[in-house]
N, C-alpha and C positions, 0 to 999 in steps of 0.2 A: 269602731268608727260610728259616730252618731248620724242621725238622719240628715242634718244640715251639711255635715262634711261629705256625706255620700252624694247628696244632690250637687254640691259645688265641685265635685271631683270631675265633672264633665261626662258622666255616664248618661245623663238625660239626653244631651245633644248627640252623643255617639249612637244611642239606641234609635232615636227618631230619624237620624240621617243614615242609618243602616251601616254604621261603621263598627258596631260592637260585634264581638265574636259570639259563638253559641253559648258559652258559659256566662258571659256578661249579659246576654239577652235573657237567659233563663233566670238569672239572679235579679235582673231589673224587673221582669214581669212578676216575680214573686214579691218584690218590694212594693210594686204598684198594687198588688192584691192585698197587701197587709198594712200599707201606710198611706194615708190620705195625702200627706205632704208631697210624697213622690208622685202620686197621680196628678196633683195640682201643678207640680213643676213640669211634668210632661205636657199637660194640656196647655200651660202658659207658653212653653217653647213652641208647640205646634201653632198656636195662634200668632206668635211672633214671626214664625216663618211665613205664614200666610200673609201677614201684614207686610213683611219685607218683599214678598213676591208681588203684591199689588203696587207697592211703592216703586218697585224696580221695573214694573212692566212698561214697555215702550211700544206705542202704537206705530205700526209700519206706515210708510207713505201711502197715499191713496192709490197711486199707480201700481204699487206693488200688490196691494190688496186686490185691485181689480184683476191683475194678471193671475193671481193665485186662484181666485174664484172662477175665472174663465177656464184655467187649466183643469180645475177640479170638475167642471161641468162638461168637459169634452166627452163625447160618446165615441166609443170604438165601433167602427163599422166593420162587419165581417161578411165577406161574400158568401152566398149560399153554396153549399157543396153540390157538385154536379149530380150526386146521387139522390138529392132531395127531390121531393115531388115538385113537378112543374107548376102545381097549383099555387105555389108561392109567388110565381111570376118571375120573369126575368128581371134582374136588377133589384130583387127584393133585398132589404137590409135587415140584418139581425143586430139589434142594439143591446149591448151589455151594460148594465148599470154600473156606475163607478162610485156609489155612495160611500163604500168603505174607505176610499181614498181621503174623503173629508175627515173621517175619524182618525186616520193615520196622520194627516197633517196637523190636526188638533193635538194629538198625542205628542207629536214632535215639538210643537210650540210649548206644550206643558213641560216637556223634558228640558227644553232650552231654558225656560224660566227657572225650573228647579235647579238646573246646573249653575245658573247665574247666582241664585240665592245662596246655594251651597258654597260657591267660590267666595262670595262676599262674606259669608259667615266664617268660613275657615280663615280668611285673611284677617278678619277682625279678631278672631280667637288667637291667631298667631301674633298679631300686634300686641294684644293684651298680655299674652304669656311672655313675649319678648320684653315688654316693659317691666313685668313682674320680676323676670329673671335679672334684668339689669339692676332693679332696685334691691333685690336680695343680694346680688353680687357686691353692690356698693356698701350695703349694710355689713356684709361679711368682712369686707376689706376694712371698714371702719372699726369693727369689733377686734379684728386682728391687730390693727394699729394701737387701739386702746389697750389691748392685752400686752403688747410689747412695752408700752409706756409703763403700765402697771408693774410688769415683771422687772423693768429697769429700776423702778422706785423701790420695789421690794428687795432687790439685790443690794441696792445702796444702803437701805435700812439695815439689812442683815450684816453687811460689811461694817457699818458704823457700830452696831451692837457688839460685834466680835472685837473690834478695836477697843471699845470702852471696857469690855470685860477682860481683856488681856492683862495679866498681872505685870507684864513688862511695859505697860503704857502708863505714862505719867501725865496727869491732867494739870495744865497751867492756865489759870484764869488771868486774863489781861484786861484791866480796867483802864480808863482814860488817864493819861498823865496829868497831874495837877500842875500845869504850867499856864502862864498868862501871856497875853500879848498876841500880835498878829499871827494867824495860822495855828493857834492853839487848838487842840482837839475838842470835839464835843464832849462835855462832861458825862453824857449818858452813854458814850461809846463803851462797848464791852464785847470781848471775843474770848473763845476758849480754845486752847491748843492741846492736842493729844499727840504726845511724843513717845514713840516706841523705842526704848533704849536698846532693844536687841536688833531690830531691823533698821533702826535709824529713820523710820518713816515718820512724817509729820503731817497731821491733819488739822485743819482749821475749821472751827464752827463759829459762824458769825451770829452773835446774839442780837446786838443792837449797834449798827453802824450807819451813819448818814450816807446817802448816795453821793458818790464823788462827782465832780464836774465831768462833762462829756469828754474832756481831753485829759482827765486825770485817772489814776488807778492807785489802789492801796498796794503797799509793799510790806512783806513780812521779813523781819530781820532776826537773826539769831546771833548770840555772842559766843564765838568759838575761840578759845585761847585768848580771850580779852579783846578780840577784834570782831566787828559786825560782819556777818556773812548773810547775803540775801538768800531767803528761802522761797522766793517767787513773788509774783504780783497777782492781784485779783481785783475784780470790780466790786 
């Protein structure tokens, strides 16, 4: 697998999003260390994720923001223990800082954004892969149909060759009859008959025949015992 195929395999996205297993991660890190194109692909995807995160960021309503910051600034009041020195005074308040809660809230927001970006990315990848699969399936179906058509043509050709080469086959060349008047045949008309005297099979090869009218057909006749016998009709 060359470098471009490796990059387009999806390993870059899997690594950055933490979806790759240990073996894939070790291999990817080795490829990053030895191939600049892989490093550039990784950096480009990271930048793309950051861009998507900024584009997908939604500012919460003002009243929600106010409530959030109000809740984060609440001080927890703890009553002094009876065993503490009275020098603290009755009703003294011990205030515990809650700054860590702000960092926790910020981290939660970042996780939410990352989750949104990841879901958007995975959905886009799924849609892309689904469209590729449908396209490949349609191409495969078309190839199968073409193969069936080609196989049918080959079978017919082989059958024709077998008939022509059969020593029991007689070749009869039929040119246009030299008659005049209304309804006379086209003088350029020509057809070839292959008649197998053993199997009594008859095959017709049209060389040059004008197209009949939409409500007309050609009919092949054979003379058997001095009488005409129909051998079938054809367009």
